[in-house]
C-alpha positions in Angstrom: 51.0 -76.2 -191.1 50.8 -79.2 -188.9 51.7 -79.1 -185.2 54.7 -81.4 -185.2 56.8 -79.5 -187.7 56.0 -76.3 -185.9 57.2 -77.7 -182.6 60.4 -79.0 -184.3 61.2 -75.6 -185.7 60.6 -73.9 -182.3 63.0 -76.4 -180.6 65.6 -75.7 -183.3 65.3 -72.0 -182.7 65.6 -72.3 -178.9 68.5 -74.8 -179.0 71.4 -72.3 -179.4 70.1 -70.2 -176.5 69.9 -73.1 -173.9 73.6 -73.3 -172.9 73.6 -69.6 -172.1 70.4 -69.8 -170.0 71.4 -72.9 -168.0 73.5 -72.3 -164.9 77.0 -73.8 -164.6 75.7 -76.2 -161.9 74.6 -78.5 -164.7 78.1 -79.8 -164.9 78.8 -83.2 -163.5 81.8 -82.1 -161.4 80.3 -80.3 -158.4 83.7 -79.5 -157.0 84.3 -77.0 -159.8 81.5 -74.8 -158.4 82.9 -71.9 -156.4 81.0 -71.6 -153.1 81.4 -68.5 -150.9 82.9 -69.4 -147.6 80.8 -68.7 -144.5 82.2 -66.2 -141.9 83.7 -67.8 -138.9 81.4 -68.2 -136.0 82.5 -67.3 -132.5 80.9 -68.6 -129.3 79.1 -66.0 -127.4 81.0 -65.1 -124.2 79.4 -64.1 -121.0 81.6 -62.3 -118.5 80.6 -62.5 -114.8 81.9 -60.0 -112.3 82.5 -61.8 -109.0 81.9 -58.7 -106.9 79.6 -58.4 -105.1 79.2 -62.2 -104.7 75.5 -62.9 -104.6 73.6 -66.1 -104.9 69.9 -67.1 -104.7 68.5 -68.8 -101.7 65.1 -70.5 -102.2 62.6 -72.2 -99.9 59.9 -74.4 -101.3 56.9 -76.0 -99.8 53.5 -77.5 -100.6 50.3 -75.6 -99.6 46.7 -76.8 -99.6 44.5 -74.5 -101.7 40.7 -74.8 -101.8 39.4 -74.7 -105.4 35.9 -75.1 -106.8 36.9 -78.6 -108.0 38.2 -79.6 -104.5 41.2 -79.1 -102.3 44.5 -79.2 -104.2 48.1 -79.6 -102.9 49.9 -76.8 -104.7 53.7 -76.1 -104.8 55.0 -72.8 -103.6 58.4 -71.2 -103.8 60.1 -68.1 -102.5 63.6 -66.9 -103.4 65.8 -64.0 -102.4 69.3 -62.8 -103.1 72.0 -63.4 -100.4 75.4 -61.8 -100.2 78.0 -64.5 -99.7 
């Protein structure tokens, strides 16, 4: 048996099965597809207790540091909590 008639017979055998295998998304109307709705998203909420009222106070400065490559001006910072 030659190859072309064999392929033709295999295609004819598979043809009735193709519509059941293909998903419904092959339709041209995409609005007919039912999509699950996403759950509503809520913004995260941060609650701040105003008591005791604290804030950060910071002091910054530049300091000379001696390195093997030479002297470098290096930023420094110190912070602490202050009751206000």
